[in-house]
N, C-alpha and C positions, 0 to 999 in steps of 0.2 A: 498403116502398112500399105504399100503400093501394090496393086494387082499387076503381076507380070504375065504377059501373054507368051505362051510357048507353042512352038510348032511341033513339039514332040507328042506322039500319041499317048494318051493317059496310061494305057497298060504298059508301055515301054518306059515311061517316066517313073511309074510306081516300081517296076522291076529294078531300074537303075538306082533309085533312091534307097531301096532296101538291100542292095548288094553290099556285103561286107567282105573284107579281105583281112588276112592276118599275116604278120611277119614274125618269124622265129629267128632270133639272132643269138648265137653262142659266142661269147667273147672271152678270150684268154687274157689274164693279167699275170705279169711276171715282174720280178725285181731284178735289175741288172746293175752290176758295179761298173761304172764308166769313169774315165779320166777326162775331166773338162779343163779348159784353160789352154795355155800356150797359143793365145790369139794375139795378133799384132794390133795393138790399140794405142790410142793417145793416153799417155800416163805421165807420171812425174819423171822428169829427166834426173837421174841420180847425180849427174855431174854438176848441174846448176840448181837443183832443188826447186825448179820451176815446174809449172803445170804444162810445159811445152815439151814436145818430143814424143817419140813412140817407143814402146817396149812390149815384151811379151808378158801376158798375164801369167800368174803362177798356175802350175798344174795341181788340181785337187781331185780327189776321189769322191764320187758322189753316187748314191743309190738312186736309180731312176726307175719309175714304174712304167712298164711298156703295156700297151693295149693292142690286141690283135683280134680281128674277127675271124673265127675259125669256121663258122657255119652260118649261112643266111638263106632263108627260103620263104617265099610268099605263097600262101595257100588260100583257098576259098572257104574251107570248113576247118573247124578246130575242135577236137575233143580235149578240153583242158585237163580232165582227169587222167587221160592216157599220157599226155605230155608230162604232167607232174610225176606220175608213176615211173615213166621212162627215165626222167632226170634223177630220181631217187633210187633207181634200181629195184623197184617193186613190181612183182609180177601180178597181173590181174587175173 
């Protein structure tokens, strides 16, 4: 291991190395019915049965899962027990 010299004072270095931060993220997931297709793409030309030509793709219904961040916060201290109780609706 190589010894790296630092110009940072030892007390500042120790404080910065021991600093922890936490990020709380609440994400909402939902399913939506969407219609996909009707895109102009290269496809089979129905008149010539060749792979040349453009046509619209067929419209299809599809269930898509959406993901959305509802809440996000960064904090210096975290009481994990309180967070778990809050999420589960438990009063301490």
